[in-house]
C-alpha positions in Angstrom: 17.8 1.3 -8.8 17.4 2.4 -5.1 14.6 0.9 -3.7 14.4 3.7 -1.1 14.8 6.6 -3.7 12.7 5.1 -6.7 13.2 1.4 -6.7 11.0 -1.4 -7.4 9.5 -4.1 -5.5 10.8 -7.6 -7.3 8.9 -11.0 -6.5 5.9 -11.8 -4.7 4.1 -9.3 -2.2 2.0 -11.0 0.4 -1.3 -9.3 1.5 -1.2 -10.8 5.1 -4.1 -11.2 6.7 -4.8 -10.1 10.6 -5.2 -13.1 12.9 -7.9 -12.4 15.7 -8.7 -14.2 19.0 -12.2 -16.0 19.6 -13.2 -12.3 21.4 -12.5 -10.7 18.3 -9.0 -9.1 19.7 -6.1 -8.9 17.4 -3.8 -11.9 18.3 -0.4 -10.3 17.8 1.7 -13.3 18.7 -0.1 -15.3 15.6 1.8 -12.7 13.2 4.9 -14.5 14.0 3.5 -17.5 12.6 2.5 -15.9 9.5 6.2 -14.3 9.3 8.0 -17.6 9.7 6.2 -18.7 6.2 6.7 -15.6 4.2 10.0 -14.4 5.4 11.6 -17.7 4.5 11.0 -17.4 1.4 12.0 -13.8 0.7 8.6 -12.3 0.2 7.4 -8.8 1.0 4.5 -8.1 2.7 1.5 -5.8 2.4 0.5 -5.1 5.9 -3.3 -3.7 7.1 -4.7 -3.7 3.7 -7.8 -5.1 2.5 -7.0 -8.9 2.9 -6.4 -7.5 6.7 -9.5 -6.2 7.2 -8.1 -2.3 7.9 -11.6 -1.0 8.0 -12.4 -3.1 10.9 -9.2 -2.0 12.9 -8.5 1.0 15.1 -5.7 3.1 14.5 -3.7 2.1 17.4 -4.2 -1.6 16.4 -2.7 -0.9 13.0 -0.1 0.9 14.3 0.9 -2.4 16.8 0.3 -4.4 13.8 3.0 -2.4 12.0 5.4 -2.4 14.6 4.7 -6.2 15.1 5.8 -6.9 11.7 8.6 -4.2 11.4 10.3 -5.9 14.4 9.8 -9.4 13.0 11.7 -8.1 9.5 15.6 -7.1 9.4 15.9 -3.5 7.6 18.3 -5.1 5.3 16.3 -8.1 4.5 15.1 -8.9 1.0 11.3 -9.0 2.1 10.2 -5.2 2.3 7.5 -3.8 4.6 4.7 -1.9 2.8 2.3 -0.5 5.1 -0.9 0.4 3.7 -2.5 3.7 5.7 -5.5 4.0 3.6 -8.6 5.2 5.6 -11.7 7.3 5.2 -10.0 9.9 7.3 -7.1 11.9 6.1 -6.3 12.9 9.5 -5.9 9.2 10.4 -3.9 8.6 7.2 -1.6 11.2 8.3 -0.8 9.9 11.5 -0.2 6.2 9.9 2.1 8.0 7.5 4.1 9.7 10.5 4.1 6.5 12.2 5.5 3.9 9.1 8.1 7.0 8.5 8.8 6.7 12.4 9.3 2.6 12.3 11.5 3.1 8.8 8.8 1.0 7.0 10.1 0.5 3.0 7.2 1.7 1.7 3.5 3.3 2.4 0.4 2.9 0.5 -3.1 4.1 0.6 -6.4 3.7 -0.9 -8.6 7.1 -1.4 -11.4 7.9 1.2 -13.9 5.2 0.6 -17.0 6.7 2.1 -17.1 10.5 1.5 -15.4 9.7 -1.8 -13.3 12.3 -3.9 -15.4 13.9 -6.5 -13.2 13.9 -9.1 -9.4 13.1 -10.2 -8.2 16.4 -8.8 -9.7 15.5 -5.3 -7.8 12.0 -5.4 -4.7 14.2 -6.3 -4.8 16.2 -3.3 -5.4 13.5 -1.0 -2.1 11.8 -2.3 0.0 15.1 -2.3 -1.2 15.6 1.5 -0.4 12.2 2.7 2.8 11.3 0.9 3.9 14.5 2.0 4.4 13.4 5.7 6.9 11.0 4.7 8.3 12.2 1.9 11.7 9.9 2.1 9.2 6.8 1.8 8.2 5.6 -1.4 4.3 5.7 -1.9 2.1 3.5 -3.7 -1.7 4.6 -4.8 -3.8 1.7 -4.0 -6.4 1.3 -6.8 -9.1 -0.7 -5.9 -12.5 0.5 -7.3 -14.5 -2.5 -6.2 -14.0 -1.5 -2.6 -13.4 2.2 -2.8 -16.3 2.9 -4.9 -14.5 5.3 -7.1 -12.8 4.3 -10.6 -9.8 6.5 -11.2 -8.5 7.1 -14.6 -5.1 5.5 -13.8 -3.2 6.9 -16.8 -4.3 10.3 -16.0 -3.4 9.8 -12.1 -0.2 8.7 -13.2 0.3 11.9 -15.3 -0.9 14.3 -12.7 1.1 13.0 -10.0 4.5 12.2 -12.5 7.1 15.2 -11.1 4.6 16.3 -8.7 4.9 14.0 -5.9 8.4 13.1 -5.3 8.1 10.0 -3.5 5.1 8.5 -5.8 6.5 5.1 -7.2 3.8 3.3 -8.8 0.6 1.8 -7.6 -1.3 -1.6 -6.4 -3.7 -2.2 -9.2 -7.0 -4.7 -8.2 -9.1 -4.1 -11.0 -9.6 -6.1 -14.4 -8.7 -3.7 -16.8 -5.6 -5.0 -19.1 -5.6 -2.6 -21.0 -4.9 0.2 -18.3 -2.7 -2.1 -16.7 -0.5 -1.8 -19.8 -0.5 1.5 -20.1 0.6 2.7 -16.8 3.1 -0.1 -17.1 4.5 1.7 -20.1 4.1 5.1 -18.8 7.2 7.3 -19.0 9.5 4.8 -19.9 8.1 2.0 -17.5 9.3 4.4 -14.4 6.6 3.3 -12.3 5.7 0.0 -10.2 2.2 -2.0 -10.9 1.9 -4.3 -8.2 -0.9 -6.4 -9.8 -3.3 -7.2 -6.7 -5.9 -9.6 -9.0 -3.5 -12.2 -10.4 -6.4 -14.4 -11.4 -6.8 -12.0 -14.7 -3.6 -13.5 -15.8 -5.0 -16.9 -16.2 -8.2 -15.5 -18.5 
C-alpha cells in the first residue's frame, strides 16, 4: 500500500526524547546526535510525544523540533516522520497540524485533550474530525494512552465510528495493556488499520 494514502509503517518507530540544556532550554543541536543513531538503522521517528515531554513544550518549541527532524530525514527515506500534535488545546492541535502539513510530515498523531477531557466517544470523534481535516492528505493516527490521557476510549467503537468518516485515519498508537482490544482492532475491517504498540513489554508476559 502507498504510505501516503493508506499505507502502513513497517518496523520500529522510535519515540524520541527532547534534549534540554542545563538551563531547561531545548537543545536543538543535540537532535542531530539522536538522528545519527536512529536513521542509520532505518527506524521511523515519533516526534513530540510523551517521551519527548510534549506537555512541557511550547507550540513554538514543538514546531522547531519538528522542523529539525524534517531537515534530518529526507522525504524519500525509509525512516518516516510522525509528528505528534496532541494537546489540551484544539486550537494548538490545529496549528501544529497545519505546520506538519507545511513541512510534509509523513504522518500526524494526536492524543485527545487530556485536561478538560472528552465526556464521551462522540467527543473524541469530533476532536479527531476537526484536527485530521486540517491536513487531509497526511495519514492520521489516534494516540491511545489512557493512563496519561485520563479517558479510556473503547477503541473498537472508535475505529467503527471513524471508519469511512475520516478519510486520512489510518490507525492508532496503542499504549495500554488490553491484549484482547489490540487483537480486535488489529483485525477490524480485514486488518485495514495500523496498530502501533507503545507498551511493548506486554508481549513479554
